[in-house]
DRENGUFI-446808 format. One record per atom (N, C-alpha, C, O): atom name; x, y, z; residue number from 0. Coordinates in nm, 3 decimals, m for minus. Layout:
BEGIN
VOTOR atom      c1      c2      c3   n
VOTOR   CA       X       Y       Z NUM
...
END
This chain:
BEGIN
VOTOR atom      c1      c2      c3   n
VOTOR    N   1.189  m0.757   1.452   0
VOTOR   CA   1.221  m0.883   1.389   0
VOTOR    C   1.103  m0.925   1.301   0
VOTOR    O   0.988  m0.909   1.340   0
VOTOR    N   1.132  m0.977   1.187   1
VOTOR   CA   1.028  m1.023   1.096   1
VOTOR    C   0.988  m1.166   1.136   1
VOTOR    O   1.073  m1.254   1.150   1
VOTOR    N   0.857  m1.186   1.154   2
VOTOR   CA   0.806  m1.320   1.186   2
VOTOR    C   0.752  m1.383   1.059   2
VOTOR    O   0.679  m1.320   0.983   2
VOTOR    N   0.790  m1.507   1.038   3
VOTOR   CA   0.746  m1.580   0.920   3
VOTOR    C   0.683  m1.712   0.965   3
VOTOR    O   0.740  m1.783   1.048   3
VOTOR    N   0.566  m1.743   0.910   4
VOTOR   CA   0.501  m1.871   0.936   4
VOTOR    C   0.486  m1.945   0.804   4
VOTOR    O   0.484  m1.883   0.697   4
VOTOR    N   0.475  m2.075   0.812   5
VOTOR   CA   0.453  m2.156   0.693   5
VOTOR    C   0.306  m2.192   0.685   5
VOTOR    O   0.243  m2.224   0.786   5
VOTOR    N   0.251  m2.188   0.564   6
VOTOR   CA   0.113  m2.231   0.545   6
VOTOR    C   0.108  m2.322   0.423   6
VOTOR    O   0.190  m2.311   0.332   6
VOTOR    N   0.011  m2.411   0.425   7
VOTOR   CA  m0.006  m2.502   0.312   7
VOTOR    C  m0.118  m2.452   0.224   7
VOTOR    O  m0.229  m2.426   0.271   7
VOTOR    N  m0.089  m2.438   0.095   8
VOTOR   CA  m0.189  m2.393   0.000   8
VOTOR    C  m0.288  m2.507  m0.024   8
VOTOR    O  m0.250  m2.618  m0.060   8
VOTOR    N  m0.416  m2.477  m0.003   9
VOTOR   CA  m0.520  m2.578  m0.025   9
VOTOR    C  m0.612  m2.541  m0.140   9
VOTOR    O  m0.716  m2.603  m0.160   9
VOTOR    N  m0.574  m2.438  m0.217  10
VOTOR   CA  m0.655  m2.392  m0.329  10
VOTOR    C  m0.638  m2.489  m0.447  10
VOTOR    O  m0.534  m2.489  m0.512  10
VOTOR    N  m0.739  m2.569  m0.473  11
VOTOR   CA  m0.730  m2.668  m0.579  11
VOTOR    C  m0.740  m2.607  m0.718  11
VOTOR    O  m0.712  m2.674  m0.818  11
VOTOR    N  m0.779  m2.479  m0.727  12
VOTOR   CA  m0.787  m2.412  m0.856  12
VOTOR    C  m0.648  m2.384  m0.914  12
VOTOR    O  m0.633  m2.362  m1.035  12
VOTOR    N  m0.546  m2.384  m0.827  13
VOTOR   CA  m0.408  m2.362  m0.872  13
VOTOR    C  m0.333  m2.493  m0.850  13
VOTOR    O  m0.267  m2.512  m0.748  13
VOTOR    N  m0.343  m2.581  m0.947  14
VOTOR   CA  m0.293  m2.718  m0.932  14
VOTOR    C  m0.145  m2.723  m0.897  14
VOTOR    O  m0.104  m2.804  m0.813  14
VOTOR    N  m0.064  m2.638  m0.960  15
VOTOR   CA   0.081  m2.645  m0.935  15
VOTOR    C   0.121  m2.599  m0.794  15
VOTOR    O   0.231  m2.629  m0.749  15
VOTOR    N   0.032  m2.527  m0.724  16
VOTOR   CA   0.062  m2.479  m0.589  16
VOTOR    C  m0.013  m2.557  m0.481  16
VOTOR    O   0.026  m2.554  m0.364  16
VOTOR    N  m0.118  m2.626  m0.518  17
VOTOR   CA  m0.201  m2.696  m0.420  17
VOTOR    C  m0.119  m2.803  m0.346  17
VOTOR    O  m0.051  m2.885  m0.408  17
VOTOR    N  m0.128  m2.798  m0.214  18
VOTOR   CA  m0.057  m2.893  m0.131  18
VOTOR    C   0.085  m2.852  m0.094  18
VOTOR    O   0.145  m2.912  m0.005  18
VOTOR    N   0.139  m2.752  m0.161  19
VOTOR   CA   0.275  m2.706  m0.131  19
VOTOR    C   0.273  m2.608  m0.014  19
VOTOR    O   0.171  m2.547   0.017  19
VOTOR    N   0.389  m2.595   0.049  20
VOTOR   CA   0.404  m2.506   0.165  20
VOTOR    C   0.473  m2.377   0.121  20
VOTOR    O   0.565  m2.379   0.039  20
VOTOR    N   0.426  m2.265   0.177  21
VOTOR   CA   0.479  m2.134   0.142  21
VOTOR    C   0.501  m2.051   0.268  21
VOTOR    O   0.423  m2.062   0.363  21
VOTOR    N   0.607  m1.967   0.270  22
VOTOR   CA   0.626  m1.877   0.384  22
VOTOR    C   0.533  m1.756   0.373  22
VOTOR    O   0.498  m1.714   0.262  22
VOTOR    N   0.493  m1.703   0.486  23
VOTOR   CA   0.409  m1.584   0.490  23
VOTOR    C   0.456  m1.496   0.606  23
VOTOR    O   0.476  m1.544   0.717  23
VOTOR    N   0.474  m1.367   0.579  24
VOTOR   CA   0.514  m1.273   0.684  24
VOTOR    C   0.392  m1.239   0.768  24
VOTOR    O   0.284  m1.213   0.715  24
VOTOR    N   0.410  m1.239   0.900  25
VOTOR   CA   0.302  m1.209   0.993  25
VOTOR    C   0.333  m1.076   1.062  25
VOTOR    O   0.443  m1.057   1.113  25
VOTOR    N   0.237  m0.986   1.062  26
VOTOR   CA   0.254  m0.854   1.125  26
VOTOR    C   0.184  m0.851   1.260  26
VOTOR    O   0.076  m0.908   1.276  26
VOTOR    N   0.247  m0.785   1.357  27
VOTOR   CA   0.189  m0.773   1.491  27
VOTOR    C   0.087  m0.660   1.500  27
VOTOR    O  m0.013  m0.672   1.570  27
VOTOR    N   0.113  m0.551   1.429  28
VOTOR   CA   0.024  m0.436   1.435  28
VOTOR    C   0.051  m0.343   1.318  28
VOTOR    O   0.153  m0.354   1.249  28
VOTOR    N  m0.042  m0.252   1.296  29
VOTOR   CA  m0.026  m0.150   1.194  29
VOTOR    C  m0.005  m0.016   1.263  29
VOTOR    O  m0.083   0.020   1.351  29
VOTOR    N   0.097   0.056   1.223  30
VOTOR   CA   0.131   0.185   1.283  30
VOTOR    C   0.075   0.296   1.195  30
VOTOR    O   0.094   0.295   1.074  30
VOTOR    N   0.007   0.391   1.256  31
VOTOR   CA  m0.046   0.506   1.183  31
VOTOR    C   0.055   0.617   1.172  31
VOTOR    O   0.166   0.608   1.226  31
VOTOR    N   0.018   0.724   1.103  32
VOTOR   CA   0.110   0.837   1.083  32
VOTOR    C   0.152   0.899   1.215  32
VOTOR    O   0.269   0.936   1.231  32
VOTOR    N   0.060   0.912   1.310  33
VOTOR   CA   0.095   0.975   1.438  33
VOTOR    C   0.198   0.892   1.514  33
VOTOR    O   0.292   0.947   1.572  33
VOTOR    N   0.179   0.760   1.515  34
VOTOR   CA   0.275   0.672   1.583  34
VOTOR    C   0.410   0.672   1.510  34
VOTOR    O   0.515   0.668   1.574  34
VOTOR    N   0.406   0.677   1.378  35
VOTOR   CA   0.530   0.683   1.301  35
VOTOR    C   0.604   0.813   1.330  35
VOTOR    O   0.727   0.812   1.346  35
VOTOR    N   0.531   0.924   1.338  36
VOTOR   CA   0.595   1.053   1.369  36
VOTOR    C   0.659   1.049   1.508  36
VOTOR    O   0.770   1.099   1.525  36
VOTOR    N   0.590   0.991   1.605  37
VOTOR   CA   0.646   0.981   1.741  37
VOTOR    C   0.772   0.895   1.740  37
VOTOR    O   0.871   0.929   1.805  37
VOTOR    N   0.769   0.785   1.667  38
VOTOR   CA   0.886   0.697   1.658  38
VOTOR    C   1.003   0.769   1.593  38
VOTOR    O   1.116   0.761   1.641  38
VOTOR    N   0.976   0.841   1.484  39
VOTOR   CA   1.083   0.914   1.415  39
VOTOR    C   1.141   1.024   1.503  39
VOTOR    O   1.262   1.048   1.502  39
VOTOR    N   1.055   1.092   1.579  40
VOTOR   CA   1.102   1.200   1.667  40
VOTOR    C   1.191   1.147   1.778  40
VOTOR    O   1.275   1.220   1.832  40
VOTOR    N   1.174   1.021   1.812  41
VOTOR   CA   1.256   0.962   1.920  41
VOTOR    C   1.395   0.923   1.873  41
VOTOR    O   1.476   0.877   1.953  41
VOTOR    N   1.426   0.940   1.745  42
VOTOR   CA   1.555   0.902   1.690  42
VOTOR    C   1.654   1.018   1.683  42
VOTOR    O   1.721   1.037   1.582  42
VOTOR    N   1.663   1.093   1.790  43
VOTOR   CA   1.765   1.197   1.802  43
VOTOR    C   1.760   1.298   1.687  43
VOTOR    O   1.864   1.331   1.630  43
VOTOR    N   1.642   1.345   1.655  44
VOTOR   CA   1.625   1.440   1.546  44
VOTOR    C   1.588   1.578   1.602  44
VOTOR    O   1.527   1.585   1.709  44
VOTOR    N   1.624   1.685   1.535  45
VOTOR   CA   1.586   1.818   1.584  45
VOTOR    C   1.439   1.850   1.556  45
VOTOR    O   1.390   1.954   1.601  45
VOTOR    N   1.368   1.763   1.483  46
VOTOR   CA   1.230   1.790   1.448  46
VOTOR    C   1.135   1.730   1.551  46
VOTOR    O   1.156   1.620   1.600  46
VOTOR    N   1.031   1.804   1.583  47
VOTOR   CA   0.933   1.756   1.680  47
VOTOR    C   0.839   1.655   1.616  47
VOTOR    O   0.832   1.643   1.494  47
VOTOR    N   0.766   1.584   1.701  48
VOTOR   CA   0.666   1.490   1.653  48
VOTOR    C   0.565   1.564   1.564  48
VOTOR    O   0.524   1.512   1.461  48
VOTOR    N   0.525   1.684   1.604  49
VOTOR   CA   0.427   1.761   1.527  49
VOTOR    C   0.478   1.801   1.390  49
VOTOR    O   0.404   1.795   1.292  49
VOTOR    N   0.604   1.842   1.384  50
VOTOR   CA   0.662   1.881   1.255  50
VOTOR    C   0.671   1.760   1.162  50
VOTOR    O   0.641   1.769   1.043  50
VOTOR    N   0.712   1.647   1.217  51
VOTOR   CA   0.723   1.525   1.137  51
VOTOR    C   0.585   1.480   1.092  51
VOTOR    O   0.568   1.440   0.977  51
VOTOR    N   0.486   1.485   1.180  52
VOTOR   CA   0.350   1.447   1.145  52
VOTOR    C   0.297   1.535   1.031  52
VOTOR    O   0.231   1.485   0.941  52
VOTOR    N   0.327   1.664   1.037  53
VOTOR   CA   0.285   1.755   0.929  53
VOTOR    C   0.346   1.716   0.796  53
VOTOR    O   0.277   1.716   0.694  53
VOTOR    N   0.474   1.682   0.795  54
VOTOR   CA   0.541   1.641   0.672  54
VOTOR    C   0.484   1.509   0.619  54
VOTOR    O   0.463   1.494   0.498  54
VOTOR    N   0.460   1.414   0.709  55
VOTOR   CA   0.404   1.286   0.667  55
VOTOR    C   0.262   1.301   0.613  55
VOTOR    O   0.225   1.238   0.514  55
VOTOR    N   0.183   1.386   0.677  56
VOTOR   CA   0.046   1.412   0.632  56
VOTOR    C   0.047   1.475   0.494  56
VOTOR    O  m0.031   1.436   0.407  56
VOTOR    N   0.135   1.573   0.474  57
VOTOR   CA   0.148   1.635   0.343  57
VOTOR    C   0.197   1.535   0.238  57
VOTOR    O   0.150   1.536   0.124  57
VOTOR    N   0.290   1.448   0.276  58
VOTOR   CA   0.341   1.347   0.183  58
VOTOR    C   0.230   1.251   0.142  58
VOTOR    O   0.221   1.213   0.025  58
VOTOR    N   0.146   1.212   0.236  59
VOTOR   CA   0.034   1.122   0.205  59
VOTOR    C  m0.065   1.190   0.110  59
VOTOR    O  m0.111   1.129   0.014  59
VOTOR    N  m0.097   1.316   0.137  60
VOTOR   CA  m0.191   1.390   0.052  60
VOTOR    C  m0.134   1.408  m0.089  60
VOTOR    O  m0.207   1.392  m0.187  60
VOTOR    N  m0.007   1.441  m0.098  61
VOTOR   CA   0.056   1.460  m0.229  61
VOTOR    C   0.067   1.328  m0.305  61
VOTOR    O   0.053   1.325  m0.427  61
VOTOR    N   0.091   1.219  m0.233  62
VOTOR   CA   0.096   1.087  m0.297  62
VOTOR    C  m0.039   1.054  m0.360  62
VOTOR    O  m0.044   1.009  m0.474  62
VOTOR    N  m0.147   1.077  m0.286  63
VOTOR   CA  m0.282   1.054  m0.341  63
VOTOR    C  m0.306   1.142  m0.464  63
VOTOR    O  m0.359   1.096  m0.565  63
VOTOR    N  m0.267   1.267  m0.454  64
VOTOR   CA  m0.286   1.361  m0.565  64
VOTOR    C  m0.213   1.312  m0.691  64
VOTOR    O  m0.269   1.313  m0.800  64
VOTOR    N  m0.087   1.271  m0.675  65
VOTOR   CA  m0.008   1.226  m0.789  65
VOTOR    C  m0.062   1.096  m0.847  65
VOTOR    O  m0.061   1.077  m0.969  65
VOTOR    N  m0.109   1.006  m0.761  66
VOTOR   CA  m0.169   0.883  m0.811  66
VOTOR    C  m0.292   0.912  m0.896  66
VOTOR    O  m0.312   0.849  m1.000  66
VOTOR    N  m0.373   1.007  m0.852  67
VOTOR   CA  m0.493   1.042  m0.928  67
VOTOR    C  m0.460   1.114  m1.058  67
VOTOR    O  m0.546   1.125  m1.146  67
VOTOR    N  m0.338   1.163  m1.071  68
VOTOR   CA  m0.292   1.224  m1.196  68
VOTOR    C  m0.228   1.119  m1.288  68
VOTOR    O  m0.175   1.153  m1.394  68
VOTOR    N  m0.233   0.993  m1.247  69
VOTOR   CA  m0.180   0.885  m1.330  69
VOTOR    C  m0.033   0.857  m1.312  69
VOTOR    O   0.027   0.791  m1.397  69
VOTOR    N   0.026   0.904  m1.203  70
VOTOR   CA   0.169   0.882  m1.179  70
VOTOR    C   0.187   0.776  m1.069  70
VOTOR    O   0.100   0.759  m0.984  70
VOTOR    N   0.299   0.707  m1.072  71
VOTOR   CA   0.340   0.620  m0.962  71
VOTOR    C   0.431   0.701  m0.871  71
VOTOR    O   0.497   0.795  m0.916  71
VOTOR    N   0.434   0.666  m0.743  72
VOTOR   CA   0.518   0.737  m0.647  72
VOTOR    C   0.608   0.635  m0.578  72
VOTOR    O   0.561   0.537  m0.521  72
VOTOR    N   0.739   0.660  m0.586  73
VOTOR   CA   0.836   0.568  m0.526  73
VOTOR    C   0.896   0.628  m0.400  73
VOTOR    O   0.949   0.739  m0.402  73
VOTOR    N   0.887   0.553  m0.290  74
VOTOR   CA   0.959   0.586  m0.167  74
VOTOR    C   1.078   0.491  m0.166  74
VOTOR    O   1.061   0.371  m0.148  74
VOTOR    N   1.198   0.545  m0.186  75
VOTOR   CA   1.318   0.462  m0.204  75
VOTOR    C   1.330   0.354  m0.097  75
VOTOR    O   1.314   0.381   0.022  75
VOTOR    N   1.357   0.232  m0.141  76
VOTOR   CA   1.381   0.116  m0.056  76
VOTOR    C   1.260   0.076   0.029  76
VOTOR    O   1.273  m0.005   0.121  76
VOTOR    N   1.141   0.132   0.000  77
VOTOR   CA   1.022   0.095   0.077  77
VOTOR    C   0.913   0.039  m0.014  77
VOTOR    O   0.874  m0.077  m0.001  77
VOTOR    N   0.864   0.123  m0.104  78
VOTOR   CA   0.751   0.081  m0.187  78
VOTOR    C   0.736   0.172  m0.307  78
VOTOR    O   0.786   0.285  m0.309  78
VOTOR    N   0.667   0.121  m0.407  79
VOTOR   CA   0.620   0.202  m0.518  79
VOTOR    C   0.469   0.199  m0.512  79
VOTOR    O   0.407   0.093  m0.522  79
VOTOR    N   0.410   0.317  m0.496  80
VOTOR   CA   0.265   0.328  m0.488  80
VOTOR    C   0.211   0.346  m0.629  80
VOTOR    O   0.261   0.429  m0.706  80
VOTOR    N   0.109   0.268  m0.663  81
VOTOR   CA   0.046   0.280  m0.793  81
VOTOR    C  m0.100   0.239  m0.779  81
VOTOR    O  m0.137   0.168  m0.685  81
VOTOR    N  m0.181   0.283  m0.871  82
VOTOR   CA  m0.321   0.247  m0.870  82
VOTOR    C  m0.343   0.122  m0.954  82
VOTOR    O  m0.271   0.098  m1.051  82
VOTOR    N  m0.441   0.045  m0.917  83
VOTOR   CA  m0.478  m0.073  m0.993  83
VOTOR    C  m0.628  m0.088  m0.992  83
VOTOR    O  m0.699  m0.020  m0.917  83
VOTOR    N  m0.676  m0.176  m1.074  84
VOTOR   CA  m0.819  m0.202  m1.083  84
VOTOR    C  m0.846  m0.349  m1.057  84
VOTOR    O  m0.766  m0.436  m1.091  84
VOTOR    N  m0.960  m0.375  m0.996  85
VOTOR   CA  m1.011  m0.510  m0.980  85
VOTOR    C  m1.149  m0.510  m1.042  85
VOTOR    O  m1.243  m0.455  m0.984  85
VOTOR    N  m1.162  m0.569  m1.159  86
VOTOR   CA  m1.288  m0.561  m1.233  86
VOTOR    C  m1.323  m0.696  m1.292  86
VOTOR    O  m1.238  m0.785  m1.305  86
VOTOR    N  m1.447  m0.709  m1.328  87
VOTOR   CA  m1.493  m0.824  m1.406  87
VOTOR    C  m1.509  m0.774  m1.549  87
VOTOR    O  m1.562  m0.665  m1.571  87
VOTOR    N  m1.464  m0.851  m1.643  88
VOTOR   CA  m1.467  m0.810  m1.783  88
VOTOR    C  m1.608  m0.795  m1.836  88
VOTOR    O  m1.704  m0.851  m1.782  88
VOTOR    N  m1.620  m0.719  m1.940  89
VOTOR   CA  m1.747  m0.698  m2.006  89
VOTOR    C  m1.723  m0.641  m2.144  89
VOTOR    O  m1.610  m0.608  m2.180  89
VOTOR    N  m1.827  m0.628  m2.220  90
VOTOR   CA  m1.816  m0.572  m2.354  90
VOTOR    C  m1.803  m0.421  m2.345  90
VOTOR    O  m1.881  m0.357  m2.274  90
VOTOR    N  m1.705  m0.362  m2.415  91
VOTOR   CA  m1.691  m0.216  m2.410  91
VOTOR    C  m1.803  m0.147  m2.486  91
VOTOR    O  m1.856  m0.199  m2.585  91
VOTOR    N  m1.837  m0.030  m2.438  92
VOTOR   CA  m1.934   0.055  m2.508  92
VOTOR    C  m1.871   0.193  m2.522  92
VOTOR    O  m1.764   0.218  m2.466  92
VOTOR    N  m1.936   0.280  m2.594  93
VOTOR   CA  m1.882   0.416  m2.607  93
VOTOR    C  m1.874   0.484  m2.472  93
VOTOR    O  m1.788   0.570  m2.451  93
VOTOR    N  m1.961   0.449  m2.380  94
VOTOR   CA  m1.964   0.515  m2.249  94
VOTOR    C  m1.856   0.462  m2.156  94
VOTOR    O  m1.825   0.527  m2.056  94
VOTOR    N  m1.797   0.345  m2.184  95
VOTOR   CA  m1.702   0.286  m2.090  95
VOTOR    C  m1.560   0.276  m2.146  95
VOTOR    O  m1.479   0.200  m2.093  95
VOTOR    N  m1.529   0.351  m2.250  96
VOTOR   CA  m1.393   0.343  m2.304  96
VOTOR    C  m1.294   0.428  m2.224  96
VOTOR    O  m1.174   0.405  m2.230  96
VOTOR    N  m1.344   0.526  m2.150  97
VOTOR   CA  m1.259   0.608  m2.065  97
VOTOR    C  m1.329   0.629  m1.932  97
VOTOR    O  m1.447   0.665  m1.928  97
VOTOR    N  m1.256   0.608  m1.823  98
VOTOR   CA  m1.313   0.628  m1.690  98
VOTOR    C  m1.240   0.741  m1.622  98
VOTOR    O  m1.122   0.763  m1.646  98
VOTOR    N  m1.310   0.810  m1.538  99
VOTOR   CA  m1.250   0.915  m1.455  99
VOTOR    C  m1.281   0.882  m1.310  99
VOTOR    O  m1.392   0.839  m1.278  99
VOTOR    N  m1.184   0.904  m1.224 100
VOTOR   CA  m1.206   0.882  m1.082 100
VOTOR    C  m1.292   0.994  m1.027 100
VOTOR    O  m1.267   1.111  m1.054 100
VOTOR    N  m1.393   0.958  m0.949 101
VOTOR   CA  m1.480   1.060  m0.889 101
VOTOR    C  m1.456   1.071  m0.739 101
VOTOR    O  m1.500   1.167  m0.676 101
VOTOR    N  m1.388   0.973  m0.681 102
VOTOR   CA  m1.361   0.980  m0.537 102
VOTOR    C  m1.240   0.896  m0.505 102
VOTOR    O  m1.195   0.814  m0.586 102
VOTOR    N  m1.188   0.916  m0.388 103
VOTOR   CA  m1.073   0.840  m0.339 103
VOTOR    C  m1.120   0.760  m0.219 103
VOTOR    O  m1.183   0.814  m0.128 103
VOTOR    N  m1.090   0.633  m0.218 104
VOTOR   CA  m1.129   0.558  m0.099 104
VOTOR    C  m1.129   0.413  m0.113 104
VOTOR    O  m1.160   0.342  m0.017 104
END
């Protein structure tokens, strides 16, 4: 069951939202790949937890690979994975017109 709580926005920097109430989904826990594989294996499937875990691990690795190639990855009815940046602006220079990822994390 999805749990929803109401919270009041107190951020005065966003005048139109300040003081208003908004719903927020609350999660009880985060499930990892191993727990997800065990849950999926319990759903009357011919695949073992290990086989499912292998497929999920490969899917995660391939998703990262495709993201680093500049592609978005869509898992139907769940999510679209894409990369984004959180940066502070600055003046561009010849050295900063193109960036390459050097690590994932």
